[in-house]
N, C-alpha and C positions, 0 to 999 in steps of 0.2 A: 525546606528549599524546594522550589518547583523544578520540574523537568527542564524548563527553559533556562533556569538559573544554572543548572548543572552543565548545560551545553555551553553557556557563556564562560563559566569558570574553566571548563576543560580546554576551551579554545585559547585561554590565556596562559595555559600551563607551559612548562619547559618542554623541549624535545623529548627528554627522558620521561616526563610526565605524560606526554602524548602517547609514547610507546606503551606505558602502563594502561592508560585508558583504552587504547586500541586492543591490547591483549585481553582486557576484561570483556570488551564487546565481542571479540572473536571467540572467546571461550563460551560466552552465553550462546552465540549462534551455533557453535558446535554441539553444545549440550542439548540444545532444543531439537536436535535431529532425533533424539531418542527419549526425551523427557518433556513433560509439560512445565509451564512456568511455575505452577503451584508446587511441583515436585522438586524444583531447584532450590538449593540452599545457597546463601551467600558464601559460606565456607567452601562449598563445592566449586563455586565459580572462581573464587580467588585461588584455590589450589590448582585448578585447570589453567589459570592465567599465569601462575607462578609469581603472584604478588601477595602482600599481606592483606588481611581483612580490612584494616583501616583504610587501605588504598581505595577499596570499593566505595566506601562512604564519603571519601574525599571527592569523588567524581559523580556519584549517583545517590539520590535520596532513597531509592528502592530498586528492586528488580524491575518493576514496571517502568520506572524512569529510564533505566538502561535500555529496555526493550523499545521504549518510545524513540530513543535515538537511533536504534537499528531500523525501526520502521521509517524514520525520517529519510534514511538513505534509500530504502526501497521505493518509497513514494516519490522521492526526488527523481529517481531513475525512470519511473513510470511517466512522470510529468515531462521529462526530457524526450522520452520516446514518442509521446502523443502530441508533441508541440505543433506539428503541421496542422492537426485538427483544431487546436486552440487558436492558432494564428490564421486559420482559414486560408491556408496556402494550398493551391491545387484543387482538383476536382474532388468534392466530398465522397463521390462514389469510390474513390481510391483511398482517400485519407481516413475515412471511417473504418474500412476493413483493416487498414494498416494499423490504426490505433488499437483496434481490438486484438489484432495478432500480437502486437508488442506487449499489450497489457497481460495477455495470457502467458506470453513467454517469460516476462519478468516475474510474474506470480509463480510460475513453475520453478524458476531458478531459485527463488527464496521461499518455496512453499513450506519447508519445515518451520521457518520463523513465523510466517503468516498463519499457518495452520495452528501453531501453538497458541497464538493470540486468539484465534477464532474459538479454539476449544476452551479457552479460559474466560470467555465473555460473561460467564455467570458471576465472575468476580466484578463488583461495581467499578473498581479502579481500572481494571483491564477493559471493561465495556466502554468507559469514558475515553480511555486511550484510543481504542479502535474507532469509535464514533467521531472523535475529534479529528483523526487523520482522514477519514472518509469525507468528512464535512469540508475539508480543504479543497476537495475536487469540485464541490458543488458550485461555488462561485465562478471559476473559470469556464466550466462546462455550460452553466446557465447563461453566462455572458456571451459565449459563442453562439448558443441557440438564439438568443435575442438579436445578436448581430446578423445572423443568417436570415432571420425573419425580417429585420429592418431593410436588408439589402434586396429582399424579394426572392432569394434563393430557397427559402423555406417558408411554408405557409404559416399563418397564425395558428396558435394552438394553446394548450393549457399552460398554466404558470410554469415558466422554464425551470425554476428551482425545484418545484414539486416533481416535475417530469424527470429532472436529473436525479433526484434522490431515488425515484422509482427504478430508473434504469441502472443506477449503481447497485441497488439492492438485488436486482436481477443478476448482475454480474457476480456479485458475492455468492449467491445461491448456486449459480451455474458452476463456479469454480470449486465450491465445496463438494458438489457431486462429482466433479472431474477427478478429485483425489482418490475417490473410491472406485473408479472405473477399472475394468479388467485390461482393456487395451487403451492405455492412457494417451498414446500418440494419436491414434485414430479419433478418440473422443475429443482430444484437444482441437484437432482440425475441425471437427463437426461443431464444437462449441464456438470457435471463432466465427464460423459461417453463420450460426444462428444469432449470435450476439451482434454481428455486423448487420445482418438483415433487420433485426429488431430495432437497433439504434437508428439506422437510416430511415426506416419506415416511420418511427416515432417522431423524428425531427423533420424529415423532408416530405412525409405524407405519401410516399410511393416507394416501391422496391428500387434498389440501386440498379 
């Protein structure tokens, strides 16, 4: 069963079934604060959730499928937060820094989950999971860049999809370094400033 199929199945479950599914997801997110995905066992997850082992496999094909659903919530939140940039609403000199600020804030709020996935990327299934979610950002960002170029607000430049993947990779590396910083609040502020400057310069051809 695919991760998408488990999501569909869970959405058709009863209210009590939804409670069990949510309990499993909450348990995984709690456990990932101190453990890696590889270290988690299904029995440990079901014990923490207070449900039977068979319940886990009713909703999820694997630990990675369950984490994929948790990541879906995180990435959906990020998408909502940066919507003004995607929708090209307002001055990009304001929407780009706001998008970067919200991106960093959501990442930090769920960093135990995201970092657990990043640390497990040597696992092929986890790597595909992460790359698949990041790729979902490529199309809307690239379309925004193309629309800004077509409108004349941004100059012509390199392929928008390749540019987007490069910028997203930069974000990923910057946030990996942020988690190891001594003064994380100050470093987060500096990270937002640098990301904002770089994104704006890459898209609009000049500093904000």
